[in-house]
All heavy atoms as an XYZ file, in Angstrom:
802
protein
N      84.745    -10.106     58.439
C      85.644    -11.173     58.048
C      85.208    -12.434     58.756
O      84.909    -12.433     59.935
C      87.060    -10.792     58.428
C      88.056    -11.811     58.012
S      89.688    -11.073     58.170
C      90.625    -12.419     57.642
N      85.186    -13.549     58.047
C      84.731    -14.790     58.662
C      85.849    -15.407     59.485
O      87.021    -15.252     59.204
C      84.265    -15.768     57.573
O      85.361    -16.144     56.780
N      85.453    -16.129     60.508
C      86.434    -16.763     61.377
C      86.936    -18.043     60.729
O      86.208    -18.709     59.996
C      85.798    -17.066     62.728
O      84.745    -17.989     62.558
N      88.201    -18.406     60.958
C      88.726    -19.612     60.350
C      88.041    -20.846     60.918
O      87.758    -20.933     62.102
C      90.217    -19.593     60.690
C      90.414    -18.527     61.696
C      89.199    -17.682     61.728
N      87.787    -21.806     60.048
C      87.163    -23.053     60.452
C      88.085    -24.190     60.063
O      88.392    -24.357     58.887
C      85.821    -23.238     59.764
C      84.784    -22.288     60.246
C      83.488    -22.645     59.603
N      82.440    -21.892     60.268
C      81.218    -22.318     60.398
N      80.863    -23.464     59.906
N      80.332    -21.593     61.018
N      88.515    -24.949     61.053
C      89.328    -26.145     60.816
C      90.575    -25.821     59.999
O      90.954    -26.562     59.104
C      88.519    -27.249     60.134
C      87.252    -27.569     60.877
N      87.262    -28.197     62.088
C      85.954    -27.311     60.574
C      86.018    -28.334     62.506
N      85.207    -27.808     61.602
N      91.165    -24.652     60.219
C      92.405    -24.285     59.565
C      92.240    -23.760     58.153
O      93.201    -23.550     57.448
N      91.001    -23.559     57.697
C      90.772    -23.083     56.329
C      90.196    -21.677     56.387
O      89.003    -21.494     56.432
C      89.806    -23.996     55.590
C      90.282    -25.416     55.505
C      89.284    -26.271     54.790
N      87.968    -26.099     55.393
C      86.858    -26.625     54.902
N      86.893    -27.340     53.815
N      85.705    -26.431     55.489
N      91.047    -20.676     56.373
C      90.564    -19.302     56.463
C      90.330    -18.694     55.086
O      89.744    -17.631     54.979
C      91.557    -18.439     57.244
O      92.785    -18.392     56.561
N      90.772    -19.360     54.017
C      90.643    -18.798     52.683
C      89.308    -19.133     52.028
O      88.968    -18.562     51.000
C      91.791    -19.279     51.785
C      91.838    -20.803     51.673
O      91.291    -21.483     52.570
O      92.425    -21.293     50.700
N      88.520    -20.014     52.604
C      87.242    -20.401     52.014
C      86.099    -19.782     52.803
O      86.133    -19.755     54.030
C      87.107    -21.917     51.999
C      88.128    -22.591     51.114
C      87.955    -24.104     51.113
O      87.106    -24.628     51.799
N      88.778    -24.771     50.336
N      85.063    -19.278     52.103
C      83.922    -18.689     52.815
C      83.092    -19.781     53.497
O      83.175    -20.954     53.143
C      83.128    -18.007     51.709
C      83.490    -18.762     50.475
C      84.916    -19.208     50.666
N      82.306    -19.358     54.483
C      81.410    -20.291     55.156
C      80.378    -20.819     54.167
O      79.964    -20.115     53.237
C      80.693    -19.605     56.314
C      81.642    -19.267     57.451
O      82.705    -19.921     57.535
O      81.331    -18.360     58.229
N      79.937    -22.035     54.373
C      78.924    -22.637     53.507
C      77.574    -21.964     53.732
O      77.258    -21.511     54.829
C      78.813    -24.124     53.805
N      76.784    -21.881     52.687
C      75.442    -21.310     52.775
C      74.466    -22.450     53.008
O      74.442    -23.428     52.266
C      75.070    -20.553     51.486
C      76.019    -19.391     51.277
C      73.635    -20.080     51.537
C      75.827    -18.673     49.971
N      73.654    -22.320     54.051
C      72.644    -23.341     54.326
C      71.448    -23.097     53.423
O      70.935    -21.989     53.336
C      72.247    -23.285     55.795
C      73.383    -23.720     56.689
C      72.970    -23.699     58.150
N      72.603    -22.370     58.608
C      73.473    -21.465     59.026
N      74.757    -21.729     59.029
N      73.070    -20.289     59.441
N      70.976    -24.136     52.758
C      69.897    -24.003     51.791
C      68.589    -23.564     52.445
O      67.739    -22.965     51.817
C      69.726    -25.316     50.994
C      68.861    -25.103     49.763
C      69.148    -26.404     51.876
C      69.476    -24.236     48.724
N      68.405    -23.838     53.724
C      67.166    -23.437     54.396
C      67.084    -21.946     54.647
O      66.013    -21.430     54.932
C      67.021    -24.172     55.740
O      68.170    -23.891     56.534
C      66.884    -25.658     55.539
N      68.193    -21.233     54.550
C      68.180    -19.797     54.829
C      68.502    -18.951     53.601
O      68.571    -17.741     53.707
C      69.196    -19.451     55.934
O      70.496    -19.868     55.517
C      68.825    -20.114     57.242
N      68.678    -19.566     52.459
C      69.002    -18.814     51.250
C      67.742    -18.103     50.768
O      66.665    -18.679     50.723
C      69.543    -19.758     50.154
C      69.721    -19.032     48.850
C      70.854    -20.358     50.599
N      67.864    -16.844     50.409
C      66.726    -16.082     49.908
C      66.395    -16.454     48.474
O      67.074    -17.257     47.837
N      65.317    -15.858     47.974
C      64.919    -16.086     46.585
C      65.914    -15.438     45.645
O      66.633    -14.511     46.009
C      63.540    -15.481     46.329
C      62.455    -16.190     47.096
O      62.578    -17.367     47.404
N      61.394    -15.475     47.405
N      65.918    -15.911     44.403
C      66.786    -15.249     43.441
C      66.218    -13.861     43.143
O      65.041    -13.599     43.363
C      66.966    -16.100     42.183
C      65.697    -16.266     41.379
O      64.756    -15.496     41.502
N      65.672    -17.280     40.546
N      67.038    -12.945     42.681
C      66.593    -11.551     42.500
C      65.402    -11.394     41.550
O      64.521    -10.580     41.799
C      67.832    -10.844     41.948
C      68.975    -11.667     42.405
C      68.479    -13.082     42.452
N      65.354    -12.182     40.479
C      64.247    -12.062     39.534
C      62.926    -12.469     40.180
O      61.901    -11.809     39.988
C      64.497    -12.908     38.284
C      65.628    -12.406     37.416
C      67.001    -12.840     37.917
O      67.121    -13.722     38.762
N      68.039    -12.214     37.393
N      62.939    -13.549     40.962
C      61.715    -13.991     41.642
C      61.288    -12.970     42.687
O      60.095    -12.722     42.874
C      61.927    -15.358     42.275
N      62.255    -12.363     43.373
C      61.945    -11.366     44.388
C      61.322    -10.125     43.755
O      60.324     -9.605     44.260
C      63.218    -11.003     45.158
C      62.936    -10.122     46.359
O      61.953    -10.396     47.073
O      63.704     -9.169     46.576
N      61.874     -9.665     42.651
C      61.319     -8.494     41.958
C      59.925     -8.799     41.434
O      59.012     -7.986     41.543
C      62.266     -8.042     40.821
C      63.520     -7.410     41.429
C      61.569     -7.058     39.884
C      64.596     -7.094     40.426
N      59.737     -9.994     40.896
C      58.425    -10.384     40.385
C      57.396    -10.411     41.505
O      56.268     -9.937     41.337
C      58.533    -11.763     39.718
O      57.272    -12.210     39.325
N      57.770    -10.950     42.659
C      56.867    -11.002     43.810
C      56.501     -9.592     44.268
O      55.336     -9.299     44.540
C      57.535    -11.761     44.957
C      56.709    -11.856     46.225
C      57.494    -12.496     47.354
N      58.772    -11.846     47.630
C      58.908    -10.768     48.396
N      57.864    -10.227     48.953
N      60.101    -10.236     48.602
N      57.477     -8.700     44.314
C      57.219     -7.315     44.729
C      56.312     -6.596     43.742
O      55.418     -5.845     44.125
C      58.528     -6.551     44.859
C      59.386     -7.011     46.001
C      60.664     -6.224     46.007
N      61.618     -6.739     46.951
C      62.589     -6.003     47.459
N      62.728     -4.748     47.119
N      63.431     -6.533     48.310
N      56.546     -6.815     42.432
C      55.720     -6.167     41.415
C      54.277     -6.645     41.492
O      53.347     -5.849     41.328
C      56.290     -6.433     40.027
C      57.561     -5.672     39.746
C      58.198     -6.059     38.429
O      57.941     -7.136     37.883
N      59.049     -5.187     37.909
N      54.072     -7.924     41.760
C      52.712     -8.448     41.876
C      51.993     -7.844     43.069
O      50.829     -7.446     42.965
C      52.741     -9.974     42.000
C      53.059    -10.679     40.711
C      53.129    -12.182     40.900
C      53.616    -12.843     39.634
N      53.798    -14.287     39.804
N      52.673     -7.753     44.210
C      52.061     -7.149     45.397
C      51.705     -5.688     45.134
O      50.637     -5.218     45.529
C      52.995     -7.246     46.600
C      53.069     -8.623     47.199
C      53.943     -8.602     48.438
C      53.975     -9.946     49.112
N      54.740     -9.916     50.359
N      52.599     -4.954     44.480
C      52.347     -3.547     44.189
C      51.174     -3.403     43.222
O      50.296     -2.551     43.423
C      53.605     -2.906     43.594
C      53.474     -1.427     43.367
C      53.629     -0.539     44.417
C      53.194     -0.918     42.108
C      53.498      0.825     44.232
C      53.059      0.436     41.907
C      53.210      1.306     42.960
O      53.075      2.649     42.766
N      51.135     -4.228     42.191
C      50.048     -4.151     41.214
C      48.698     -4.476     41.858
O      47.689     -3.819     41.562
C      50.320     -5.101     40.053
N      48.663     -5.462     42.735
C      47.420     -5.806     43.416
C      46.955     -4.644     44.299
O      45.776     -4.267     44.277
C      47.590     -7.100     44.238
C      47.713     -8.293     43.291
C      46.433     -7.301     45.208
C      48.136     -9.583     43.974
N      47.866     -4.053     45.062
C      47.496     -2.934     45.935
C      47.027     -1.732     45.124
O      46.059     -1.054     45.506
C      48.675     -2.558     46.829
N      47.668     -1.443     44.001
C      47.262     -0.307     43.182
C      45.931     -0.568     42.477
O      45.139      0.364     42.269
C      48.345      0.020     42.148
C      49.572      0.665     42.756
S      49.263      2.328     43.384
C      49.102      2.072     45.097
N      45.645     -1.825     42.152
C      44.345     -2.166     41.574
C      43.239     -1.954     42.598
O      42.184     -1.389     42.280
C      44.344     -3.628     41.083
O      45.372     -3.783     40.101
C      43.006     -4.011     40.480
N      43.488     -2.383     43.829
C      42.504     -2.168     44.899
C      42.314     -0.671     45.145
O      41.189     -0.198     45.352
C      42.938     -2.901     46.182
C      42.895     -4.414     45.958
C      42.048     -2.513     47.364
C      43.509     -5.233     47.077
N      43.396      0.089     45.083
C      43.297      1.544     45.262
C      42.424      2.166     44.181
O      41.570      3.014     44.457
C      44.676      2.176     45.219
C      44.594      3.679     45.321
C      45.861      4.350     44.892
N      45.749      5.778     45.143
C      46.302      6.690     44.389
N      47.019      6.337     43.365
N      46.161      7.956     44.666
N      42.638      1.758     42.943
C      41.844      2.290     41.829
C      40.372      1.940     42.008
O      39.492      2.783     41.780
C      42.383      1.737     40.502
O      43.763      2.087     40.384
C      41.611      2.286     39.320
N      40.107      0.702     42.425
C      38.718      0.292     42.657
C      38.090      1.086     43.804
O      36.903      1.434     43.738
C      38.651     -1.203     42.935
C      39.005     -2.116     41.753
C      39.043     -3.574     42.201
C      38.034     -1.909     40.606
N      38.868      1.390     44.835
C      38.364      2.221     45.939
C      37.999      3.619     45.440
O      36.952      4.168     45.801
C      39.407      2.330     47.052
S      39.512      0.912     48.120
N      38.858      4.184     44.612
C      38.597      5.532     44.102
C      37.358      5.557     43.212
O      36.502      6.434     43.340
C      39.819      6.048     43.337
C      39.692      7.480     42.929
C      39.874      8.497     43.856
C      39.377      7.815     41.626
C      39.743      9.822     43.489
C      39.247      9.143     41.249
C      39.431     10.153     42.178
N      37.246      4.581     42.312
C      36.071      4.502     41.428
C      34.816      4.244     42.253
O      33.764      4.850     42.016
C      36.286      3.422     40.355
C      37.397      3.855     39.391
C      34.998      3.136     39.595
C      37.845      2.778     38.429
N      34.932      3.359     43.250
C      33.784      3.085     44.120
C      33.359      4.308     44.910
O      32.164      4.527     45.144
N      34.328      5.121     45.329
C      34.000      6.351     46.053
C      33.242      7.312     45.151
O      32.265      7.941     45.584
C      35.267      7.009     46.584
N      33.658      7.422     43.906
C      32.969      8.313     42.972
C      31.548      7.818     42.699
O      30.593      8.617     42.689
C      33.757      8.417     41.673
N      31.395      6.525     42.507
C      30.065      5.962     42.229
C      29.165      6.075     43.451
O      27.997      6.460     43.341
C      30.198      4.497     41.756
C      30.866      4.454     40.379
C      28.848      3.803     41.722
C      31.219      3.061     39.914
N      29.707      5.751     44.646
C      28.870      5.823     45.851
C      28.513      7.267     46.196
O      27.423      7.539     46.701
C      29.552      5.132     47.031
O      30.735      5.813     47.396
N      29.417      8.199     45.924
C      29.107      9.613     46.147
C      28.022     10.098     45.206
O      27.116     10.832     45.607
N      28.087      9.672     43.939
C      27.072     10.070     42.960
C      25.733      9.398     43.258
O      24.666      9.967     42.985
C      27.533      9.712     41.557
N      25.780      8.197     43.845
C      24.543      7.473     44.154
C      23.926      7.929     45.470
O      22.831      7.481     45.823
C      24.822      5.970     44.203
N      24.617      8.771     46.223
C      24.071      9.294     47.465
C      24.323      8.402     48.678
O      23.659      8.554     49.696
N      25.266      7.486     48.580
C      25.627      6.649     49.727
C      26.710      7.400     50.495
O      27.903      7.172     50.326
C      26.106      5.251     49.266
C      25.095      4.617     48.328
C      26.346      4.353     50.471
C      25.570      3.334     47.693
N      26.255      8.296     51.355
C      27.165      9.241     51.995
C      28.048      8.623     53.070
O      29.048      9.219     53.458
C      26.370     10.415     52.577
C      25.752     11.252     51.483
O      26.278     11.331     50.386
N      24.605     11.842     51.780
N      27.722      7.481     53.600
C      28.544      6.860     54.634
C      29.683      6.039     54.030
O      30.679      5.789     54.695
C      27.697      5.964     55.539
C      27.085      4.796     54.804
C      25.883      4.764     54.167
C      27.677      3.518     54.613
N      25.682      3.544     53.592
C      26.775      2.749     53.847
C      28.876      2.938     55.009
C      27.038      1.443     53.472
C      29.130      1.625     54.629
C      28.211      0.892     53.876
N      29.577      5.623     52.764
C      30.556      4.716     52.165
C      31.733      5.450     51.521
O      32.884      5.028     51.668
C      29.871      3.812     51.126
C      30.738      2.798     50.415
C      31.368      1.823     51.414
C      29.919      2.032     49.387
N      31.463      6.543     50.805
C      32.533      7.163     50.023
C      33.697      7.678     50.865
O      34.844      7.612     50.419
C      32.001      8.230     49.058
C      31.453      9.465     49.690
C      30.165      9.732     50.003
C      32.202     10.610     50.083
N      30.054     10.968     50.575
C      31.292     11.531     50.630
C      33.548     10.958     50.029
C      31.678     12.771     51.118
C      33.940     12.188     50.515
C      33.015     13.079     51.048
N      33.503      8.170     52.106
C      34.688      8.600     52.876
C      35.641      7.443     53.197
O      36.858      7.615     53.179
C      34.096      9.189     54.163
C      32.711      9.586     53.806
C      32.263      8.581     52.807
N      35.079      6.256     53.468
C      35.932      5.091     53.722
C      36.719      4.703     52.473
O      37.899      4.350     52.555
C      35.096      3.896     54.202
C      34.502      4.096     55.560
C      33.138      4.285     55.710
C      35.304      4.109     56.693
C      32.579      4.463     56.959
C      34.757      4.291     57.953
C      33.398      4.476     58.084
N      36.055      4.769     51.331
C      36.735      4.412     50.084
C      37.805      5.438     49.721
O      38.874      5.074     49.221
C      35.710      4.250     48.961
C      34.734      3.075     49.146
C      33.663      3.105     48.064
C      35.476      1.755     49.136
N      37.540      6.708     49.964
C      38.557      7.744     49.725
C      39.743      7.532     50.655
O      40.907      7.623     50.242
C      37.962      9.162     49.905
C      37.000      9.479     48.767
C      39.053     10.223     49.998
C      37.668      9.663     47.414
N      39.450      7.229     51.931
C      40.528      6.957     52.884
C      41.370      5.773     52.403
O      42.609      5.822     52.444
C      39.949      6.678     54.276
C      40.997      6.340     55.296
C      41.805      7.334     55.833
C      41.189      5.035     55.708
C      42.779      7.028     56.771
C      42.158      4.716     56.646
C      42.959      5.715     57.179
N      40.724      4.724     51.942
C      41.448      3.565     51.411
C      42.301      3.917     50.208
O      43.433      3.462     50.080
N      41.773      4.753     49.337
C      42.551      5.123     48.150
C      43.721      6.046     48.491
O      44.686      6.131     47.738
C      41.649      5.771     47.101
O      41.190      7.030     47.541
N      43.654      6.733     49.633
C      44.771      7.575     50.057
C      45.834      6.788     50.821
O      47.021      7.120     50.767
C      44.268      8.730     50.928
C      43.401      9.772     50.228
C      42.858     10.779     51.240
C      44.199     10.475     49.144
N      45.442      5.748     51.546
C      46.368      4.980     52.369
C      47.055      3.868     51.566
O      48.216      3.543     51.816
C      45.624      4.402     53.598
C      46.489      3.420     54.367
C      45.163      5.512     54.504
N      46.362      3.301     50.610
C      46.914      2.162     49.873
C      48.218      2.437     49.121
O      49.037      1.532     49.013
C      45.873      1.578     48.928
C      44.938      0.588     49.606
C      43.798      0.208     48.684
C      45.682     -0.647     50.048
N      48.486      3.628     48.599
C      49.799      3.835     47.974
C      50.951      3.638     48.954
O      51.969      3.039     48.614
C      49.753      5.280     47.471
C      48.319      5.544     47.264
C      47.603      4.769     48.321
N      50.783      4.113     50.180
C      51.821      3.915     51.198
C      51.998      2.427     51.485
O      53.119      1.920     51.537
C      51.453      4.669     52.476
C      52.381      4.374     53.622
C      53.640      4.954     53.676
C      52.015      3.506     54.634
C      54.505      4.679     54.720
C      52.865      3.220     55.683
C      54.113      3.805     55.723
O      54.966      3.517     56.754
N      50.894      1.724     51.668
C      50.949      0.285     51.934
C      51.599     -0.447     50.758
O      52.411     -1.347     50.949
C      49.533     -0.260     52.221
C      49.525     -1.768     52.319
C      48.969      0.362     53.490
N      51.264     -0.054     49.547
C      51.827     -0.702     48.362
C      53.337     -0.516     48.290
O      54.066     -1.449     47.960
C      51.162     -0.155     47.100
N      53.818      0.671     48.599
C      55.257      0.928     48.561
C      55.978      0.155     49.659
O      57.044     -0.427     49.428
C      55.544      2.442     48.663
C      57.014      2.714     48.883
C      55.063      3.147     47.413
N      55.381      0.107     50.846
C      55.998     -0.652     51.938
C      56.068     -2.135     51.580
O      57.097     -2.788     51.783
C      55.227     -0.428     53.259
C      55.677     -1.397     54.329
C      55.419      1.003     53.729
N      54.986     -2.678     51.023
C      54.995     -4.084     50.620
C      55.991     -4.342     49.491
O      56.662     -5.370     49.472
C      53.596     -4.522     50.177
C      52.558     -4.696     51.268
C      51.201     -5.033     50.655
C      52.977     -5.784     52.238
N      56.084     -3.418     48.556
C      56.998     -3.609     47.430
C      58.454     -3.523     47.859
O      59.317     -4.150     47.259
C      56.716     -2.568     46.344
N      58.734     -2.762     48.915
C      60.115     -2.614     49.371
C      60.505     -3.613     50.454
O      61.650     -3.613     50.893
C      60.357     -1.194     49.883
C      60.398     -0.198     48.759
O      60.791     -0.523     47.653
N      59.975      1.010     49.037
N      59.575     -4.437     50.889
C      59.866     -5.418     51.933
C      60.804     -6.481     51.383
O      60.529     -7.107     50.367
C      58.580     -6.053     52.436
N      61.937     -6.664     52.049
C      62.923     -7.646     51.620
C      62.600     -9.011     52.192
O      61.895     -9.141     53.183
C      64.325     -7.249     52.083
C      64.885     -6.127     51.276
O      64.452     -5.876     50.161
N      65.852     -5.439     51.835
N      63.193    -10.010     51.561
C      63.136    -11.357     52.099
C      64.003    -11.367     53.348
O      65.163    -10.986     53.311
C      63.670    -12.344     51.053
C      63.403    -13.771     51.422
O      62.774    -14.021     52.462
O      63.823    -14.652     50.653
N      63.457    -11.785     54.481
C      64.171    -11.662     55.742
C      65.071    -12.851     56.052
O      65.699    -12.880     57.098
C      63.172    -11.468     56.888
O      62.339    -12.601     56.989
N      65.139    -13.831     55.169
C      66.007    -14.969     55.452
C      67.467    -14.554     55.308
O      67.825    -13.748     54.473
C      65.701    -16.119     54.497
C      64.341    -16.723     54.773
C      64.100    -17.892     53.910
N      63.764    -17.433     52.572
C      63.402    -18.221     51.592
N      63.342    -19.514     51.771
N      63.109    -17.742     50.414
N      68.302    -15.119     56.150
C      69.714    -14.764     56.164
C      70.541    -16.012     56.390
O      70.141    -16.926     57.093
C      69.980    -13.752     57.280
O      71.360    -13.573     57.449
N      71.726    -16.040     55.820
C      72.608    -17.187     56.012
C      73.480    -17.017     57.250
O      74.313    -17.855     57.530
C      73.488    -17.379     54.783
O      74.297    -16.247     54.595
N      73.284    -15.955     58.011
C      74.126    -15.723     59.174
C      73.557    -16.326     60.460
O      74.127    -16.156     61.517
C      74.326    -14.223     59.377
O      73.090    -13.608     59.675
N      72.439    -17.020     60.377
C      71.851    -17.626     61.568
C      72.591    -18.900     61.929
O      72.864    -19.730     61.065
C      70.369    -17.940     61.326
C      69.490    -16.743     61.036
C      68.093    -17.205     60.656
C      69.423    -15.835     62.229
N      72.912    -19.094     63.199
C      73.613    -20.314     63.596
C      72.666    -21.512     63.580
O      71.477    -21.377     63.827
C      74.090    -20.011     65.010
C      73.104    -19.007     65.519
C      72.688    -18.189     64.319
N      73.212    -22.666     63.287
C      72.430    -23.895     63.354
C      72.308    -24.328     64.806
O      73.284    -24.278     65.552
C      73.108    -25.005     62.552
C      73.081    -24.856     61.043
C      73.903    -25.957     60.393
C      71.658    -24.910     60.531
N      71.129    -24.750     65.235
C      71.004    -25.196     66.623
C      71.794    -26.486     66.840
O      71.786    -27.377     66.016
C      69.502    -25.415     66.801
C      68.936    -25.502     65.440
C      69.871    -24.784     64.529
N      72.494    -26.565     67.943
C      73.275    -27.760     68.256
C      74.668    -27.731     67.666
O      75.603    -28.265     68.236
N      74.834    -27.116     66.512
C      76.149    -26.982     65.902
C      76.725    -28.247     65.310
O      77.742    -28.213     64.637
N      76.104    -29.383     65.513
C      76.618    -30.616     64.937
C      77.780    -31.181     65.731
O      78.292    -30.568     66.665
N      78.192    -32.357     65.374
C      79.286    -33.056     66.042
C      80.564    -32.811     65.246
O      80.674    -33.251     64.102
C      78.975    -34.546     66.131
C      80.016    -35.315     66.906
O      80.932    -34.684     67.474
O      79.915    -36.551     66.955
N      81.567    -32.101     65.794
C      82.778    -31.807     65.027
C      83.564    -33.058     64.643
O      84.332    -33.032     63.700
C      83.593    -30.894     65.942
C      83.011    -31.034     67.288
C      81.610    -31.515     67.123
N      83.371    -34.165     65.326
C      84.102    -35.389     64.986
C      83.512    -36.082     63.767
O      84.148    -36.931     63.177
C      84.088    -36.346     66.175
C      84.838    -35.793     67.364
C      84.726    -36.702     68.574
O      83.958    -37.642     68.582
N      85.508    -36.397     69.587
N      82.305    -35.705     63.370
C      81.655    -36.367     62.246
C      81.726    -35.524     60.984
O      80.990    -35.759     60.036
C      80.212    -36.671     62.588
C      80.089    -37.698     63.707
C      78.662    -38.069     63.913
N      78.026    -38.410     62.651
C      77.511    -39.593     62.361
N      77.539    -40.547     63.229
N      76.929    -39.805     61.199
N      82.556    -34.525     60.920
C      82.673    -33.684     59.748
C      83.663    -34.271     58.771
O      84.619    -34.951     59.144
C      83.099    -32.271     60.136
C      82.040    -31.563     60.969
C      82.457    -30.165     61.341
O      83.516    -29.717     60.961
N      81.611    -29.488     62.088
N      83.447    -33.985     57.477
C      84.340    -34.463     56.439
C      85.662    -33.711     56.504
O      85.706    -32.542     56.850
C      83.703    -34.264     55.063
C      82.469    -35.095     54.782
C      81.887    -34.699     53.433
C      82.791    -36.579     54.811
N      86.700    -34.378     56.087
C      88.024    -33.770     56.057
C      88.170    -32.884     54.829
O      87.243    -32.669     54.056
N      89.387    -32.401     54.625
C      89.668    -31.483     53.513
C      89.635    -32.205     52.169
O      89.424    -31.572     51.147
C      91.028    -30.840     53.711
N      89.813    -33.502     52.112
C      89.786    -34.240     50.849
C      91.148    -34.294     50.212
O      92.147    -33.751     50.723
N      91.239    -34.947     49.055
C      92.531    -35.132     48.410
C      93.141    -33.836     47.875
O      94.350    -33.726     47.733
C      92.243    -36.110     47.271
C      90.778    -35.967     46.999
C      90.145    -35.600     48.297
N      92.314    -32.832     47.567
C      92.836    -31.566     47.025
C      92.942    -30.506     48.109
O      93.235    -29.367     47.814
C      91.925    -31.042     45.927
C      91.741    -32.021     44.796
N      92.767    -32.722     44.253
C      90.638    -32.405     44.125
C      92.310    -33.502     43.297
N      91.006    -33.328     43.211
N      92.650    -30.848     49.352
C      92.619    -29.874     50.442
C      94.005    -29.355     50.778
O      95.030    -29.965     50.503
N      94.001    -28.206     51.407
C      95.286    -27.626     51.799
C      95.340    -27.412     53.268
O      94.394    -27.344     53.956
C      95.504    -26.299     51.084
O      94.404    -25.450     51.224
């Protein structure tokens, strides 16, 4: 429950624009792009491992196989990473309470 400010307990605290997260559609789009990029790199690692193994490059294919096994985990972690901005952070200094606007003509 939010604490009352200046006698107005029925109104929620204002959201500061500097801490507002992305809209949900932009966030999902960003996550999907990161996941698609990681899965593309994984596929290329797997194909590269098969080609390097067939070509006899025995030192390269184990690294590529390792990459293709680890990248799904990395892709899921990146896709599930939330935007860490929050509106609950206090403003430094807090401002001057004497310079705040009043309730206005419709205020209660």
